[in-house]
N, C-alpha and C positions, 0 to 999 in steps of 0.2 A: 592413627590412633595408637596410644601407648598401650601395648599388649600387657606389660607388667601391671599397669594401673588396673586394667580389666580383670586379669586373672588373680592378682594379689588382692584387688578390691573385693572380688567375689569370695575369695578364701577368707578374708578378714570379716566379710559379712556373716559367713557361717560360723566363724569363731565367735563373733559378736552375739549371734543368735544362741549358740551353745552356751556361751558365758551367761547370757540372759536367762536361759533355762535353769542353769545351775544356781544362779543367784535367786531366781524365783522359787525354786524348790526349797531353798533354805529360808528365804525371806517371807514368802506368802503365808506359811502356817503360823509363823510368829505374829505377822500382821493381823491375820484373821482372829487369833486368840486375844491379842491386845485390843483390837477394835470391838470385837463381839459381832455376832451375826446381824443384829439390828442396825448397828452403825455402818457396817460394811455394806449392807443393803441400801442404806440411806445414801452413802457415797456413790454407789452405782446408779441409783435413781437420779440423783442430781447431775451426775456426769452424763447420763443419757439425754437429759434435757438440754444441758449446755452444748453437747455435741451437735445439736441441730443448728447452732449458730455457726458451726464450722463451714456450713454451706456458703457463707458470705465470702469465702475466698473465690467463689464463682468459677473455679477451675482455671484461673488465669496462669497458674504454675505451668500447666501443660502448654498453654498458648505461648508462654515465655520461651520454653524449650524449642517449640516449633519455629518461631520467628527468629530466635537467636541462631538456630542451625542454618536457616536460609541466609541470614546476614553474614554468618561465619564463612560459609562456602564462597560467598561473593566478596569476602574481606571488606565488609562495609562497617568500619570501626565507628564512624560517626553515628550511624543508625543504631549500633549496639549501645552506645552511650545514651542515646535518646530513649531506647527501650528500657534501659536500667533506671533512668530517672523517672520515666512514666510509671513503671511498676512500683517503684518505691513510694511515689506519691499516692498511687491508687491504694496500696495496702495500708498506708498510714491513715487514710480517710476511712477505709474499711474497719481498721482497728478501733478508731474512735466511735464509729457507728455501732460496732459490736458491743462496746462497753455501755453505750446509751441504752441499747436493747436489753442488755443484762440487768441494768439498774431498774428498768421498767418491769421486768419479769419478777423481780424480788418484792414488788409492792404488794402482791397478794399470792403468796405461795400455795395456799390451800386451793385456789382456783386451778392451779397447775397439777398439784400432786394428789388432790382428792381428799377424802375424809378418813382414810385409813392411817394417816400419820398423826402422831401425838403433837401437842403444842410445843414440846421441847424439840422434837424432830423437825418441825416446821421452822423453828427459830434457827436451828443449826443449818438447815437447808439453805436459808437466806445467806448466811456467811459463806458457806461452801460455794454457792453460786457466784458470789461476787469475786472470790479469788480465782475460781475456774474460768470465769469470763475474762478477767485481766490476763490470765495465763494464755488464753486463746488469742486475745488481741495482740499480745507480744509475738506469738508464733506467726501471725499473719505478716507482721513487719519483716520477719526473717525469711519468708518464702523466697523472695527475690535473691537473697544471698545463697540460700541452700540450693536453689535451682541453678544458679551460676556455677557453683561448685560441681553439681551433677553434670551439667552440659559441657563443662571443661574436663570431665572424667577424672576428677581428683578423688577417686574412690578410697584411696588409702587413708588420706586425711579424714575424710567423711566417716569412715568406719572406725578409725582410731578414736575419734571424738565420741562416737556412739558407745564404744566399749568403755571408755572412761566414765561416761554418764551412767551406764548400766551398773558399774561397780560402786560409784559414789552415792547414787540416789538412795539405795536401801539404808545406808548408814545414817544419812540425814533424816530420813523418814522414821526409822526405828528410834532414833534419839528423840524426835518429837513425840512419838507414841509413848516411849518410856517416861517422858517428862509429864505425861498426862494430858497432852493437847489433842488427842484423838484425831479424827478425820480432818479437822481444821488445820492442825499442825502438819499433818501429812501433805495437805494441799499447798500450804505455805512453803514447806521445804522443797517440794517439787518445783514450785514456781521460781524460787531463787536459783535452783540449779539450771532450769531452762533459760533464765536470763543470762547466766554466766556463759552457757554454751552458745547462745545466740551472739553474744558480744565477741566470743572467739571466732565465730564464723565471719562476722563483719571485718574483724582485723585481718583475717586470712585472705579474704577477697580483696581488700584494699592493698595490703602489703606484698602478698605473694602472687596474686592473680592480676594485680593492677586493674581492678574493676573501676571503670570510669562512669560518671553520671553527667547527664546533660538535662538541665531543667528549663532551658531557654525556649524550647519549642515543644509544645504538647501536640503530638500528631493525632488530630481528630479522626482522620481517615483510617490510620492504623488502629486506633482505639475502637472504631466501629467494626473493623474486620475481626479484631480479637474478641469483641463482645459477641459477634455472630458465631465465631468459632467456639467460644467458651460456653455459649448458652446451653448447648447440649451436654457439655461436661458438668455444668451446674445442675442440670436435671439428674445426671448420674449421681452427683453428690447427695442430692435430696433422696434419691432412691436408696443409696447405701445407708443413709441414716434411718430410713423406714425399715429396711431389711434387717439391720443389725442392732438398732436401738429401740425401735417402737415396742418390741416385746417387753422390755424392762419397764417401759412407761405404762403399758397396759396392765402388766402384773402388779405394779405398784399401786395402781388405782383400785384393782379388784382384791388384792391379797395382802398388801403391805410390804414392809421392808425385809422380812425374813425370806419370803418367796423370791424377792428381787435378789437377795444375797445368793441364793442357790442358782438362779439363772445367771447372775453376774459372774460367778466362778466359772460356769460353763462357757460364758461369753469370753472370759479371759483366756481359757484354753483354746477356744476357737480362734481368737486373735493371734495366738502363737502359730496356729496352723496356717493362717492367712499370711503371716509374716515370712514363713519358710519359703513359700512360693514367690512372693513379691521380691524377696531379696535377690533371687537369681535374675529375674526379668528386669529389675531396676537398672542393673549395670549395662544392659543392652539397649536401654532407651535411646541414648545418643546415636548408637549404630543404626537403629531403625530409622530415625529421622534423616540420617545421612544417606542411607540407601534409597529412601523415597525421594529425598531432595535431588539425588543424583540420577533419578529415573531408572533405577535398577529394575530388572524384570521380576515378575511375581514369583517365579520358581526359586529365586534366591531368597525371597521373603518366606516362602514355604519351607525351605530347608532350615532357615533360622528358627522359624516358628516350631518346627518339628524337633530340632536339636535341643532347644530350650525346654520344650514340653516333655521330652523323654527324661531329661535330668530332673525336672520337677516331679514327674510321676514316680521315679525311682525313690526319691526322698520321701514324698508324701505317702506312697504306698507302705513304706516302713512305719511311718507314724500312724497311719490309719489302721493297718492290720494289727500293729502292736497295741494300739489303744483299745481295739476291739477285745483283745484277750486280757490285757493288763489294766485297762482304764478304771474299772470299778474298784478293784483293790487299791490302785494308786490313789484315787480320790479319797477313799476311806482312811488310808494310812496317812496321807498328806494333809488333807483339809479337815478330816473328821467325819464321823458317821452322819452328822447333820446335813452334809452336802452330798449324800448318796444319790439323790435324784439328778444331780448334775451330769452323771454318766450318760443317761438316756438323752438328755438335752444336747450334750456335746456330739453324740453320734448323729442325731437328727440335723445338726448344723454342718458337720464336716463332711459327711458322705456326699450330699448333693453338691457341695461347693467345690469338690475335687476336680470336676470337669472344667469349670471356668478357670480354676487356679492353674491348671497345666496349659491353659490357653491364654493367660493374661497378657502375654506380650502382644497378642492380637489387638488389645485395646489401644496400644501405642501405634500399631500399624494403621488402625482406623483413624486415629487422630492425625497421624503424619499425612495420610491421604485426604484428610478433611471429609471422612465418610462415617463419622460417629453419630450422626443424627438418628439413624435407624435404631441403633443400640439403645440410645437414650429413650426413644419413644417406646420401644419394647419393654425396657426395664421400668419405665414409668407405669405402664399398664400392669405389669406383673407386681409392682409394689402396691398398687391399689388392690389387686387380687389378694396379695399377702395380708394386707390390713383387714380386708373384708373377711378372710378366712380365719385369721389369727384371733380376732376379738371373740367370736363365739366359741372357738376351740379353747381359748384361754379360760373363759368362763366355766367350761365343762371339765377341762383336764389340767388347768394351771399352766406352769411353765412348759411342760411337755407338749401340751396342745398348741401353745404359741410357737414353739420351735417347729412343730409339724407343719403349721401354716407357712412358715418361712421356707421349709424344705420343699414343699409343693411348688412354690413360685420359682425357686432356684432351678429345679429340674426342668420346668417348662421353658422359662426365659433364658437362663444361662446355658442350658444343655441343648435342647432341640432347636429352638429358633435361631440362636446365634451360630450354631454350626452350619445351618443352612445358609445364613448370611455370609459367613466367611467364605464358603465354597462358591456361592452363586454371584456375589457382588464384590467382595473384597479381592478375590483372585487367589486366595489360599486354597491349595489342593487338599481339602479336608480328608479325602479318602487316603491320600498318601500319608497324612498325619496319623490317622487312626490305625492304619496298617502297621506303622512303626511303633505305636503305643501298644497295640494288642500283642506284638511280638515279645513284650516284656511279661505278659501274664503267666506263661509257664514257670517263670522263676519264682512266682508267688506260691506255687503249690507246696513245696517242701516246708517253708516256714508256717504256712497256714495249718498244714497237717500236724506239725509239731505243737502249734498253739492249741489246737483242739485236744490233743493228747494230754498236755500238762494241765489244762483247765479242768479236765475230768479226773485227773489222777492226784493232783496236789492242791493244797490250801495256799493260795497266793496272797491271802490276807496276813500271813506271817511275813514279816519284813525280810528275813533271810531267804525264804523261798522266792519271794518276789524279786529280789536282787539277782539271785543265782539264775533263775529261769528267764528273767528279763534279759540278762546278759547273753545267755545261750540263744535266745530268740534273735537278738540283733546279729550275733555271729552267724547263725544258720541263714538268716536273710541275706547277709552280705555275701557269703560264699555262694549261695544259690543264684543271686543276682549276677555275680561275677561270671559264673560259668554258663548260666542259661539265659541271661537277659542282656547284659551290657555289650555294646559294640566297641570297636577298637578305639574310637575317639573318646568314649566315656571312660574306658580303662586307662587311657593315656592321661586323662585329667587327674587320676589318682596316682598313677605310677610316677609321673614326673616329679611332683612335690616330694614323694617318699624317697625317690632316688637322690634328689637334691639334698634332702636332710641327711641321708646316709653318707653322701659324698662329702658334705660339710663336716660331719662328725669325724670322718676319716682324716680329712685335711687337718 
């Protein structure tokens, strides 16, 4: 494995995330004000409906990585070419099917969105849905190329492309908004950029990674194996859609676009939180599959599981505790007072999801061992519970109630049940894991004490106070974590790049 690709890829991932946050901080308030709360809510509502069609990828991307890893270990180039060809054909068919379903859904939008939307909003929802469905269909076609780049560990290229996309996208979108095209122009601009990015991925795979395709033999036996393997991943995709998008759909039917806008902003912030964690674990996906394919013992997997989990916890705990103290003034300053309720919704979403986020490399371990069936069934049951709880809670308490229903299902399914499964069935020593996670808790005491102090003594709704004390909080957190939490490996991850930068400057 190319260590530079892994380390630099992870570094670029976080640069990309940081860049994305900076761009979002500048771009989102402008976008919200240009769109208006109603249209932003409409965009979120339509996006939540279209996102359900994303389940049609059936989780084949994970199946591709699994079977490619096996063929790569055995140097079976012919089978890799057959795998590439089969996946390309499958996703082409899926893309066409998705477009057909999308067209069908636009025939009667009121049936989907309910009676709370005006005639003008329903008309615009039709147009938005068409473009979002086309965008989704194109992304299906690109899954095989993106998976090929991932499994070959070309993380530097992958993250550089993502960084360029993050920078360019807001300029195109804002141009469309300033020209008066609203949410429709925003979706069209995004679609064009996605097409360009996907073309670049195709060219890179063909010219640099020498990706070959074989369409002469369609391996039905392999297709059957992959379908069985992916069937439970498909269930997970359905569950994720229920957990993360059903709330917006329910709110839209009961309260209309303004309430969806408030929840949509909270959902956007929650998605950033999810991305922070997955960015670390994603670069370790090929390593997990290689370890399992090479019949590595479970303690090696436990150490990897713990090592990644600790890094994720350090970063997520900074974001979570920081948002607890600075989140409400941030939302009011950034998005406006109309979005104040988003603060409570964000907390209800990110607190319970923290446990599965610091364990999300375990999902790939389950898939690599072909033991992901149990997780899928548990999550399916919990998503039904989530839906059953969220509907009455949403009726009574709006977006906060819907988020609370999601929080309950996350705590039970992702936290309690899955930790038992990791320990008892997968072979991960979960006691070892939590022992090393808990050792980080003392490092949180100084920044939390500081946060309590400043919240009670200062007005953080003043931008200057917010920036000054927010910076102080990050500094205190980092110092405390360095001296009271981090181990030598984690410190080395920071020291090495800093020393390299200093050494380069001296040279």
